[in-house]
C-alpha positions as CSV (number, residue, x, y, z in Angstrom):
1,M,139.2,125.0,83.5
2,K,136.1,127.0,83.7
3,S,134.8,125.5,80.5
4,T,135.4,122.0,81.8
5,Y,133.6,122.8,85.1
6,S,130.7,124.3,83.2
7,N,130.4,121.2,81.0
8,I,130.4,118.9,84.1
9,T,127.8,121.1,85.8
10,Q,125.5,121.0,82.7
11,T,125.9,117.2,82.4
12,Q,125.0,116.7,86.1
13,G,122.0,119.0,85.6
14,S,120.9,117.1,82.6
15,D,121.2,113.8,84.5
16,L,119.2,115.1,87.4
17,F,116.5,116.4,85.0
18,L,116.4,113.1,83.2
19,V,116.1,111.2,86.5
20,A,113.3,113.5,87.6
21,V,111.4,113.1,84.4
22,T,111.8,109.3,84.5
23,R,110.5,109.1,88.0
24,N,107.5,111.2,87.3
25,V,106.7,109.2,84.2
26,I,106.9,106.0,86.2
27,V,104.6,107.4,88.9
28,V,102.1,108.8,86.4
29,A,102.1,105.5,84.4
30,L,101.4,103.5,87.6
31,Y,98.7,106.0,88.6
32,F,96.8,105.6,85.3
33,S,97.2,101.8,85.3
34,I,96.0,101.4,88.9
35,N,93.1,103.9,88.5
36,Y,92.1,102.2,85.2
37,I,91.7,98.9,87.1
38,N,89.9,100.6,89.9
39,G,87.7,102.5,87.5
40,T,86.6,99.2,85.8
41,L,85.9,97.8,89.3
42,V,83.7,100.7,90.1
43,H,81.9,100.4,86.8
44,T,81.3,96.7,87.4
45,F,79.9,97.4,90.8
46,F,77.3,100.0,89.5
47,K,76.4,97.9,86.5
48,H,75.1,94.9,88.5
49,E,72.4,95.3,91.0
50,I,73.6,92.2,92.9
51,F,76.6,94.2,94.1
52,N,74.6,97.4,94.9
53,E,72.5,95.5,97.4
54,N,75.3,93.7,99.2
55,P,77.0,95.5,102.2
56,R,80.2,93.6,101.6
57,Y,80.6,94.9,98.0
58,I,79.5,98.4,99.0
59,L,82.3,98.6,101.6
60,F,84.7,97.2,99.1
61,I,83.9,99.7,96.4
62,H,84.0,102.5,99.0
63,M,87.6,101.4,99.7
64,V,88.4,101.4,96.0
65,V,87.0,104.9,95.5
66,N,88.8,106.1,98.6
67,D,92.1,104.6,97.2
68,M,91.5,106.4,93.9
69,I,91.1,109.8,95.6
70,Q,94.1,109.2,97.8
71,L,96.3,108.0,94.9
72,T,95.2,111.1,92.8
73,I,96.2,113.5,95.6
74,T,99.6,111.8,96.4
75,V,100.6,111.6,92.7
76,L,99.5,115.2,92.2
77,L,101.7,116.3,95.2
78,H,104.6,114.2,93.8
79,V,104.4,115.8,90.4
80,I,104.0,119.3,91.9
81,A,107.0,118.9,94.0
82,Y,109.2,118.3,90.9
83,A,107.4,120.7,88.5
84,F,106.8,123.7,90.8
85,Y,108.4,122.8,94.1
86,T,106.2,125.4,96.0
87,I,102.5,126.1,95.6
88,N,99.9,128.3,97.3
89,V,99.4,127.5,100.9
90,S,95.6,127.4,100.7
91,F,95.6,125.0,97.8
92,C,98.2,122.9,99.6
93,F,96.0,122.9,102.7
94,F,93.1,121.5,100.6
95,L,95.2,118.7,99.1
96,I,96.8,117.7,102.4
97,L,93.4,117.6,104.2
98,T,91.9,115.4,101.4
99,A,94.9,113.1,101.6
100,V,94.6,112.9,105.4
101,F,90.8,112.2,105.2
102,T,91.3,109.3,102.8
103,T,94.3,107.9,104.8
104,L,92.2,107.9,108.0
105,N,89.3,106.3,106.2
106,T,91.2,103.2,105.1
107,P,91.7,101.4,108.5
108,L,88.1,102.2,109.6
109,N,86.7,100.8,106.3
110,L,88.8,97.6,106.9
111,A,87.3,97.4,110.4
112,G,83.8,97.7,108.9
113,M,84.5,95.0,106.4
114,A,85.8,92.6,109.1
115,V,82.7,93.2,111.3
116,E,80.4,92.5,108.3
117,R,82.2,89.2,107.7
118,Y,82.0,88.3,111.4
119,I,78.2,88.9,111.5
120,A,77.8,86.9,108.3
121,I,79.6,83.9,109.8
122,C,78.8,84.0,113.5
123,N,75.2,85.4,113.2
124,P,74.0,84.4,109.7
125,L,70.3,84.5,110.6
126,R,70.4,88.1,111.5
127,H,73.0,89.2,108.9
128,M,70.4,90.6,106.5
129,Q,68.6,92.4,109.3
130,I,71.8,93.9,110.8
131,C,73.9,94.6,107.7
132,T,71.4,96.5,105.6
133,V,72.3,98.8,102.6
134,R,71.0,101.8,104.5
135,R,73.2,101.1,107.6
136,T,76.2,100.4,105.3
137,Y,75.9,103.9,103.8
138,I,75.4,105.4,107.2
139,L,78.6,103.7,108.3
140,I,80.5,105.1,105.3
141,G,79.2,108.6,106.2
142,L,80.3,108.2,109.8
143,I,83.8,107.1,108.6
144,W,84.1,110.4,106.7
145,V,82.6,112.5,109.5
146,L,85.0,111.0,112.0
147,G,87.9,111.9,109.7
148,V,86.6,115.5,109.5
149,L,86.2,115.7,113.3
150,T,89.7,114.4,113.8
151,M,91.1,117.2,111.6
152,L,88.9,120.0,112.8
153,P,91.2,120.9,115.8
154,D,94.2,121.2,113.5
155,L,92.2,123.4,111.1
156,F,91.1,125.7,113.9
157,F,94.6,125.8,115.4
158,I,96.2,126.9,112.1
159,L,93.5,129.5,111.5
160,A,94.1,130.9,115.0
161,T,97.9,130.9,115.0
162,E,98.9,131.6,111.5
163,P,98.6,135.1,110.0
164,L,96.6,135.8,106.8
165,S,99.8,136.4,104.8
166,F,100.8,132.7,105.5
167,F,97.7,131.5,103.5
168,L,98.6,133.8,100.6
169,S,102.2,132.7,100.4
170,T,103.8,129.7,98.7
171,I,105.2,126.6,100.4
172,Y,106.7,123.2,99.7
173,C,103.5,121.1,100.0
174,S,103.8,118.4,102.6
175,R,102.0,117.6,105.9
176,D,105.1,118.4,108.0
177,S,105.3,121.9,106.4
178,M,101.6,122.6,106.9
179,F,101.1,121.0,110.4
180,R,104.4,122.1,111.8
181,H,103.5,122.9,115.4
182,P,104.7,120.3,118.0
183,Y,101.1,120.0,119.2
184,M,99.8,118.9,115.8
185,V,102.7,116.5,115.4
186,E,101.9,114.9,118.8
187,K,98.2,114.8,118.0
188,R,98.8,113.1,114.7
189,N,100.9,110.4,116.3
190,I,98.3,109.8,119.0
191,S,95.4,109.7,116.5
192,H,97.3,107.2,114.2
193,L,98.0,105.0,117.2
194,V,94.3,105.0,118.3
195,Y,93.1,104.3,114.8
196,V,95.5,101.4,114.0
197,S,95.0,99.9,117.5
198,F,91.2,100.0,117.2
199,V,91.4,98.3,113.8
200,W,93.9,95.6,115.0
201,L,91.7,94.8,118.0
202,T,88.7,94.5,115.7
203,L,90.5,92.2,113.3
204,F,91.8,90.0,116.1
205,Y,88.4,89.8,117.7
206,T,86.5,88.9,114.5
207,Y,89.2,86.4,113.5
208,F,89.1,84.4,116.7
209,K,85.3,84.7,116.9
210,I,85.0,83.2,113.5
211,M,87.4,80.4,114.4
212,F,85.5,79.5,117.6
213,A,82.2,79.6,115.7
214,A,83.5,77.2,113.1
215,K,84.8,74.7,115.6
216,A,81.5,74.9,117.6
217,T,79.3,74.2,114.5
218,G,81.8,72.1,112.6
219,A,81.5,74.4,109.6
220,D,84.3,75.3,107.2
221,A,85.1,79.0,107.9
222,R,88.3,78.9,105.9
223,K,87.1,81.5,103.3
224,A,85.9,84.0,106.0
225,R,89.1,83.3,108.0
226,N,91.3,84.0,104.9
227,T,89.3,87.2,104.2
228,I,90.0,88.5,107.7
229,L,93.7,87.6,107.3
230,L,93.7,89.6,104.0
231,H,92.2,92.5,106.0
232,G,95.2,92.2,108.3
233,L,97.6,92.2,105.3
234,Q,95.9,95.3,103.9
235,L,96.2,97.0,107.3
236,L,99.9,96.2,107.4
237,L,100.2,98.0,104.0
238,C,98.0,100.8,105.3
239,M,100.4,101.2,108.3
240,F,103.2,102.0,105.8
241,T,101.5,105.4,105.4
242,Y,101.8,106.1,109.1
243,I,105.3,104.8,109.6
244,G,106.7,105.7,106.2
245,P,108.4,109.0,107.3
246,L,110.1,107.1,110.2
247,I,111.3,104.3,107.8
248,E,112.5,106.9,105.4
249,S,114.4,108.9,108.0
250,V,116.1,105.7,109.3
251,F,117.3,104.6,105.9
252,I,118.4,108.1,104.9
253,T,120.5,108.3,108.2
254,L,122.1,105.0,107.3
255,F,122.6,105.8,103.6
256,P,122.8,109.6,103.2
257,M,124.3,109.3,99.8
258,L,121.2,107.6,98.5
259,F,118.8,110.3,99.8
260,S,116.9,110.9,96.5
261,E,116.7,107.2,95.6
262,L,115.5,106.2,99.1
263,K,112.7,108.9,99.1
264,F,111.5,107.7,95.7
265,T,111.6,104.0,96.7
266,T,109.7,104.8,100.0
267,Y,107.1,106.7,98.0
268,I,106.4,103.8,95.7
269,F,106.1,101.3,98.6
270,V,104.1,103.5,100.9
271,Y,101.7,105.2,98.6
272,I,101.6,103.3,95.3
273,L,102.0,99.6,96.2
274,P,99.0,99.4,98.7
275,R,96.7,101.0,96.1
276,F,97.8,98.4,93.5
277,L,97.2,95.4,95.8
278,S,93.7,96.4,97.1
279,P,91.7,95.5,94.0
280,I,93.6,92.3,93.6
281,V,93.3,91.2,97.2
282,Y,89.5,91.9,97.5
283,G,87.9,92.4,94.1
284,L,89.6,89.9,91.8
285,R,89.7,87.3,94.5
286,D,85.9,87.2,94.9
287,Q,84.5,84.7,92.4
288,I,81.2,86.5,91.7
289,F,82.9,89.9,91.3
290,C,85.8,88.5,89.3
291,L,83.4,86.8,86.9
292,Q,81.5,90.0,86.2
293,Y,84.7,92.0,86.0
294,T,86.3,89.6,83.5
295,Q,83.1,89.6,81.4
296,F,83.2,93.4,81.4
297,C,86.8,93.6,80.4
298,S,86.3,91.1,77.6
299,D,83.6,93.3,76.2
300,L,85.8,96.4,76.0
């Protein structure tokens, strides 16, 4: 009887190990595939001066680089969770902060892209004067500064409330395990609501302004309108990052026997899928960028 039980236990352990390895192989393969595409987009951008001098492409490539950083951190955390389970708190803190910065950057970058399209359509004569390369890079810097300022209270709170031994210990690396105080959870929910609400208002405002301008001038603003709608689609995908834990908890409550499968599926849809669609939605859809990108890929 003991021998039979031991064999069953070993078989279950082997199955779990095989599942874990398979999932990590899938995640890492998707990571390298997506970042290869994103890397070629970045190379195409820096290779052609026409893109370096256009605020639209500068904001786009910033979003691509931001996605590459975010994807790298999330995949690293996923692999660490399976390979080591716990890591040093200080290292975990650095990874989580980087992931939070890039997560907060995405909706603000989308808002900047929407405003740039709004100015190009509704105020074309002043577009080159308002949307300069210098101001675009200043905007990108402000996006990162705002993310840092948003997280500074959490940083000071943890340093003030946690003992030194906590930062020298090991922990399962997740945002909930690092920012576990109710104050920080409430602050996170409020900041997410403010960020997403601001971007949605910006998208709605720019969309309707473009529509009204097109009707007033009799111009065809279909392309700009579709671009704003794509910003909205990307924002919906971005929101998965904010509501992912809630969706995950609901499904796990309904289907507790599928806990592991649901967590992996949620991870793919929340963290991987949006990073895969971004270059397709923005870069490959643009005729000029797609032409240069296709030419670069054919030369490889």
